[in-house]
N, C-alpha and C positions, 0 to 999 in steps of 0.2 A: 673711359666709358663717356659716351655722349651725356652732357649735363641734363638733357631732357629725359634721357633714359633713366638717370639716377634718381630724378624726381619722381618719374612714374613708378620705379620699383619701390622706394621709400614709402609711398603713398598706399602701396598694396601689401606692404608687410603688416601682419595683424596687429602688431604692437602700436604701430603708428596710425592704423586706419581709423577714420572719424575726426582726424585733426584738422583744424582750420588751415587755409591757405598759408597764412603768415607763420603758423607754428611749423608747418612742414618746410617752410623756407628757411626757418631758423635751424632745424635739423639738418637740412641740406648743406647749409653753409658749414656746418661743423662736423659733418660725416665724411669718412672716406671709404671708398669701395677697394678692398684688398683682396688680392689672390693668394691663396696658400695652396702649395702643391702637395700631392699625396705624400703622407709620411712627415710632413712638417709640424712641429710642435708650435701651438698657438701661445700657450703659456703653460708654466710648469707648477706643481703643488709646490707650496711654501714661498712662491715668488711674490712680489709686492703687487698690490692692485694696479691694473694697467688700464683696462678700457671696458666698455660695453660692446659686446659683440652680437650680432644677429645674422644668421644663415640665410644668404639669398639663394645659393644653390650649392650642392655637395652634401657630404655627411661629415660630422665631428664625433669623435669618440672621447667621452668622458671617463677618466679613470683615476683611481688612487692606489696607493701601495699598503699592503699590511705590514705587521711588524718584522716579518721574514723578508720583506722587499718584494713580495710577489705582486704582480699586477692584478687589480680587482676592477673589471670593467663595470661602471655604474649605469651607463646610458649611451645610446647612440642618438645624436640630435640630427634633425633634417631641417629643410627650409622653414623659415619663420620662427624658429626657436632661438631664444637668446640666452647668453650665458656670461659669467664673469661678474654678475651683479651682486653677489653676496659680499665679495672683497670690496667692491665699490661703496657699497652702503654701509658696511661695518668697519671699513678701513683695515681689515685684517688680511693676512696673507691668503693667497688662493689655497682652498682645501683640496682641489683636484687639479689633475692635468688635462689639457684639452689637446686633442691631435686630430689633424686633417686625415681622414682615412680614404679620401680620394680628392682630386683637385676640386677646391672650394672658392667660392666668391663670397666674402663676408663683409657686411656693413660694420664699420668700426668707428666708434666715437670715444676719444681719449678721456681720461678721467676728469681733467679740468673742464673739458667742453661738456661732458655728461652732467657735471655738477651745474653747469649754467642751464643746461637744457631742463633739468628737473625744478629749478628755481623759476624758469620762464613758463613752464607747463606743469603746474602742480598735479594735474589728474594723472600724469604719467607716473608720478610718485605713488599714487594710490594703487595703480595697477601692479606696480613692482611690489608693493608691500603684500598683496595677495600671493605673488609668486614666491617671495621671500618666505612666507609661513609654510609653503610646501616644500621648501628646499633646506631650510635650517634644521640640523639634526642634533639630538643629544649625543654629541661625540665622546662626552664625559662618561656615558653609560657603557657604550661599546662602539666598535668600529662600524661607520655608517657602510651599508651594503648597496644603497640606491641613491640616485641623483635627486628625484623629485617624487613625492608621494601625493595622491589625491584622495581625499576623504568624502565620500558621498553618503548622504543620508536618504533613505527610502522611507517615505511618509504618506499619510492620508488623513483626511478629516474624519474618517469614519472607519470602523472595523469591516473586515471582509471586502476589502478592495482589491485583493490579489496582490497586495505588496510583497508578501514573503516568498511567493512563487517568482514574482518579477526580480526580487533581490537575488534570489537563487540563480535564475537564468542569466542576469546580468553579470553576475560574479563568474558563472561558467564561461559566458561568451568572452568577457574580458581576459580570461586565462587563455582561451583558445585562440583569439584573435591577436593578442599582444604578446603571449608567452612570458608575462610578467607575474610577478607574485601578488595574490589576491587573498584577502581574509574578510570574512563576514562576521561582524559583531552582533549577535542576536541578543537584543536587550528586551526584557519583559518584567512586568510586575510579578511579585512572587506567588500570586495565585494563578498564574498562567503557565501552561506547558510548552517547552520548546519543541518545535516540529522539525527544524532544519537537520538536526542530527539524524533523524530517520530518513529524511529527503536525500541526505548525503551519505547514506548507508554506514552511518557511524554508530559506536556503541554509546550508551547515555554518558554524557560528559559531567565532569565536575563543573558546577555553576558558580561563578565568581559573584559574590554579594558587594555591588558597588556601595552600599550603605555602610560597609565595614569601614572602621577608623584606623585600620593597619596601614602604616607606611609603605609605599609601593617603590621599589628600587629596580625590580625586575619581575615581569610577570612569570610565575612558575610555569615551566613547559607542560605540565599535565593539564593545564587549562586550555591549551591550543591543541585542537585536534586536526590531524592532516588527513584530508579524504583522498581516496584513489583517483579523484577527478582533477587533482591539482589545486583545489580551493580549500583554504584553512578555515576553521571556525572556532569561535570563542563565544560562549553563552553567558549572560549576565542577568542578575536580578537587580531592580532599583526600586526605591520608594518614591512615592510622589512628593515633590516640593521639598526634597532633601538635598541641601547644598552639598553635603559630603559625597553624593553620588557623582555630581558634576566634578568635583575636584578629583575624585578617583578615575573618572573617564579620561580627564585631561591628561592625568599622569600616565595612564596606560597608553593613550594615543601618542604621547611624546616619545614612548618607547617603540610602539609598532611602526612609526614612520621611519625608523632606521632599517626596517626589514620587509615593508611591503610597499608595492607600488600602488595599489589600490586597497582602500579600507572602506568597507560597505557597512553602514549602520542600518539595521532593520529595527526601526523604532516603533513602539505602540502607538495607536491612534489616541492620543491624549494631549491636551493643551496645558499641562501643568508646567511649573516654572523650570523643573528639571529637564523635561523634554525640550522646551523652547531653547534652553541654554545649550543642550546637546545639539540641537540643529544648528546653532550658531557656531559650533566648532567645525562645520563642514565647509568644503570648498563648493559643493553643489548639493542642492536639494531636489530630489525627484519626487514630486507629489502626484499619487495616483488618483483618478477619479473615473467613474463610469460614464457613459454618455447621457445617462438619465438626467433630466432637467433639475431634479431635487439634489442629486449628488454634485452636479456642476455648480449650483448654486452655494452648497456648502464649501466647495473647494474655492470658489470665488471669494467667499468670506474668509476663508482660512489665509489665503494668499494676501488679501487686503490686511488682514491684521498683522502678519508677518512684516509687511512693508511699513505700515503706518504706526502700529503700536510698538513694534519691536525693532524698527529701522534695518531690516534686513535688506541686503544688496538685491534689487530686482534681478540682476544678471545671474545670480546664483540659483534662482528658483525655476525650475523646469517642470511644467505641468504635462502629464502623460495621461492620455485617455485609454483606458483599459476596457475594451468592448466585451466584456463577459456578460453584460447585460445588453438586450437587444436595444438598438438605438431608435428613440422614438422621434428623434428630430434630426434634421440634416446638419451638415458641417457647419454651415454659416450660422445657424441658430444656437449650435454648441459655442461657437466663438462668442456669440453675442452674450449668452448667459455667463460664460466664463469671464468675459471682459479682458482677456489677454490672449497671446499666441499660445497654440498648442505645440508643444515641443515635439511630440511623436503620438502616434496611435498604434496600439498593439492589439491585433485581432483577437476574436474569441478562440479560446482553446476547445479543441474537439472534446466531446463527451467522454470518450474512452481513452483520451491521451494521458500519458503520465505527467510528472510534475518537473523531470529534468528534460525539458523539451529540446535544449541546445544539444544534449547528448543523445536523447532517444529518438527525437524526430526533427533533425536539424533543417529539413527542407519545408516544414510547414510555415504558414505565413506569420505565426507568433514568433518563431525562432528567427525568421528573416528580419522582422521588425527589431527585435531586441539586438540582433547582430549588429544592425546599422547603428543603434544607440551606442553599443560597446565600441564599434569601430571609431565613431566620432569622439567618444570619450578617450579613446586610446590613441588619438592622433594618427590613425591609420586608414581613413577614408580614402578611397580611390575615385577620383572624379574623371569623367569623359566629357570633352568639349568637341562639339561638331561645328566647324566653320561654315561660312557662306560660299556660294559659288554657282547657283542654278545647276546646270548638268554636271559640273565638276562635284557637285554634293553627293552624286550617286557613289562616289568613292567611299563614303561613309558606310555603305551597306557591306562592302567587302571587309572593311575593318571590323564591323559588327559580327560578320560570320566567324572571323578568327578569334574573337572575344568569346563567342559562344562554343566553338569547338575546343578551344584551350581552357575553358571554364575560369576565365580571368575575371576575378571579382570586381564588379563596379557597383559603388555605393550611391552615385548620383550623376546625373547627366544633364548637361546645358547645350542649347544650340541657338544659333541666329540664322535667320532666313531659311533656306533650304535644309540647314542643319537642325532648325527647330521642328521641321515636319518629320524628319527621320528619327530624331530623338524621342518625339512625341509618340509615334508609332512603335518604337521599341519599348518605351516606357509603359505602354498600356498592355505589353505582353506579346506583340507580333514579333516573329522571328526574322532574321535577316533574309531568308528565302521568302517568306511571306511579303516583306516590304519589297523585295526584288519583283515579285509577280505583280504587285500593285503598279509597278512602272511599265507593265506590258501594255497599258493603255497608250503609251508612246511609241509602241514598236514600229510604226511607220511615222516618217518625218511630219506628214501632213496632220497628224493627230494633235499636234500642239495647238491647233485651231480650237481644240475642245476646251482649252483653257482661257481663250481669248475673247472678251466681249468689249468691242470698242465703244467709246463714248466721247462727247465733246471734250477735247483736252484742256480743261480749266486747270485741274491739278494733276492729271494724269490721263492717258487715253485708253487705259483697261480699267473697266469697273471692278472687277474681281468677283462678280456673282458666280460665274462658272467655277472659277477656283474655289469658292466658298462650298459650292454644291459637291465638287470633288472631295473636299476635306470631310465634308459632312457624312459622305458615303462611307468613308473608312474610320471615322473617329466617333460619328454619331453626336450624342450630347454628353460625351464624357468630359469631366472636369479635372482639374489638377489633383482633387481628392480620390479620383478613381485610378490613379497610376499605380503601377506595382513598384516603381522605382522613383525616388524624388527627381523632380524635373524643374528646371529653370529655362524660361524662354526670354530671349532679349529683343526688345525693340528699341526705337529711338523716339525720345520725346521731341516733338517739332519746336514747341515753344521753349522749353528749357534747355534745348541743345545738348541733352545728356542721355546716356542709356537708361532704359527702364526695364527692371526685371520684373518679369510677369510669372507669377506662381499661385495665382488663385483664379476662379472662374472656369468658364469653357475653354478647352483646348483650342477648339476651332478659331475662336476670337483671338487668342494669343498669337496662333500661327498666322493668321491673316495680318495682324499688326506687324509681325516680324517679318513677313515676306512682301511687304508694300514698297517695292523699290521706288525711289522718288522719281518723278517725271514719266513713269511708266504706269504705276498702279496709282488710283486715287488713295490718298492717305486714309488710314483707318481710325475711325472714331470709336475709342475705347472708354466708356463712361463719359467723362468730361474731358478727356485727354485726346490729342491728336497725334498719332503714332505712325512712324515710317519703319522701313526696313531696319532690322537690328544690325545689319552689316555697316550701316553708316557710322555708327559710334563704336561697335563691338563685333567686328568681323570674326574674331576668334575669341569667344567670351570667357577667357580664363578667369578674368577679374571677378565675375559673378561667383565663382567658386571659392576663390581665395577669400573674398569678404565673409564667407561663412565657415571659415576655418578648415577647408579641405587642404590637406598637406601634400597629397600626392596627386598630380593632374597629368592626364594624357590628353593632349590637344591634336586634332586632325585639322591641319591647315590645308585646304585644297585650293586656295587663292593662288594662282600663278605669281611668282615673284617677278620683280623687275627683270632679273637675270634670266628667269624661265621665259618670259615674253620675248626678250631680245633673241635668246638662242632659237626660239620657234620661229622668229621672223627670218633669221639667218637661212633656216633649214628650208623655209618656204621659198625664198629667194634662189636657193641653190637647187630647187626642185626635189629635195629629199622627201619632202612630206606634201601631200596633196593638198589643195585648197580646202578650207572647211567645207564639208557637206559633200565633196566631191565623190566619196565612196558611196554615198546614198543615191547619187544621181547617175552613176554609171549605167549605160544601156537603158535609161529610162527617160521618158519625156520630162521636161523640166517641171511641169505641174506648178500648182499654187504654191507649195511650200518652197520649191526652188526659186520661184520668182520673189517670194517673200525673203529667202535668205540673201538673194542678190540685192534687194532692196536694203536689208539689214546691214549690208557690207559698208553701205554709205549713209545708213539711216540715223536718226536721232537715237533709236534704242541702242544700237551699237556704239554710238559715240558715248551715250550715257553710261553704258556698261563698262566700256573701255576704260572711260575716265574714273569711274568709281574704283574699278578693279585696280588701277594703278595706286590710287589713294589707300584702298583697303590693303594692299600687299604690304605697305609700309607700317600701317597700324596693326596688322596681323602679326608682322615680325616682332614688334615690341610686346604685343600680348603673349606672344610665343615665349618670351623670356620669362614669363611667370609660370610657364608649365615645366614639368620635369622631363617630359618626352613629347617632342613635336613630330607627328607623322605627316610627311609631306609627298603624297603619291605623285609619281611622274605622269602627267597628263599630255605629254608631247603628242601632237597629231590629233588631239581632241579639242572640239570646239564647245563653248559655254552653252550653246543652244541644242546641242546634238542629243536631246533626251531619249532618242531612240537608240542610242548606244549605251544603255544602262548597264548591260552585261559587261562591257569593255570597262567602263568606269569602275564598276565594282571589283573587277579583276585587278585593276591597278591599285585599288585600296587594299585588297587582300595580299598583294605582293609586297606593298610597303609594311603592312602589319607583320607579315611573317618574317621580314627582313629584320625587324627590330623586336623580335620575341624575347631574345635574351635580356634586353634593356627593360622590357616591360615587366618580366618576371622578377628582375633584380629590384625594380622599383617597388613592386607589390610585396615582396618578401622582406625588404629591409626593415 
């Protein structure tokens, strides 16, 4: 592997993201990139501690064997997941076997080198300790059945915030999206009534009293109820400021992590010592608030207390705005009052809707929002990346058509340049057919003049005002808050010489910044920043999705590779292909556009685009290595400025997507 590619890949692996340049260099010097073939054992159960392993591509099966020697699969791991750490940190033999179930590329750091890395970069040890707590099991109690468990507390600073309905639907969605084991622990004071049994259509359960002093070695089965929806439930009573309650809960959790991938704690809205301690046992805390200013202020105070008074890790606290109350203020004001990022917003439930929305009304906006949260929590988010390419970018429309027709789940979308425009139109709810109809503005080659307003070329000779009016016509004043699908737009920061991920403010502003090709368009001033075309730094912005933990990425790279360009030149010389634009000019006077195209063949615009295209093709290739699937439509015989051939571009994109459908579904379903 090229050393530069190795450095690029290490930097983008979630475990190493955010490290300084010197720290990354230390890891690069001690890491190896190893290929394992399908069916190859990486390490076996009971073997000695060997190395730190992190998956770059491929899938790894983690399994153990029961007393009869039968294989018990604990987990399937994919890109970005690391393993082998329990043995490294405890110096005990491996408790599981790891097997490459397809050809894998894995980053390997041997034991001695990894010890050096941890001493050199202490914060990695902190991150590992969190993972260790999720993976260590009470094997002395019974055979472990899972590889890693996650404990999530659902909480609020006040009653009636919709947390129980949220906890229920999050559990149902986790079960449906991941097919993994889920249990809800419903914890209430003794004067309250548990409502979750009714919501899950269960008989009134036995309720376990956490204040009991009885020793817990195993939780009696009759306390755990199995619902027909695949989610289990256990109900508890607790007493405020009772240390015994916490001790009992920790004992119970240490048992349940052997059997459940996800344990959700539905906690009462109280700030007594017991509840705070219970929160601290969680890997994640989801705090619900309405968009009402008073409720947001309460939530702000709660989160501040957890961080400052109780030293909670800020990364584990996720604030969720539940719009069951009418929002009196806009999104930016909500952020200002809350004083932190909003992890997610869940829409208001319809008046006549049931409470198991994931089951009873899966297509409502509430269900879609909770489903995205569950898929992120379950490491099964599917991201779509749309690359740069001017006219080539219309191939994206054909890919979107296949995604719509095949109902392929896409959880988040990112785009650069033309990719940002098409991603934005799709994210606000326009179909691929509607997007293709928008391109009808360019049905005649001369219509490209409708986007060109020349200016004195100090920074670029196209002002961009006409392009802005075109965008405004189709996007209006919509912001990133108005999209129906999370959206990331990439531009390039001129001063810092680095990519800039835009996900706030007006969509039109972000697209203008992402489409401002240097030397052609004047740079876009975004607040105090000067931004250029996103394709300069991120022509295929897979990096933006990896940074936020998206594990499954489909990238559409429409930038012709160096090999594509050379093949096309050979065919042009041999007369197999017509000159660019020749089809449009057959039997027609040359006209203004024809003269413009002839000028462009030797003009600075074509020189700029061709030069950028060559550079972008190499960067896009590297960024494509971060994707699980790269769709690369065949654009032979098409020219980057032939916007009037949108139908043909879209057809090429559709062909490429259909040719890779099996791979796409394998990725989505794994």
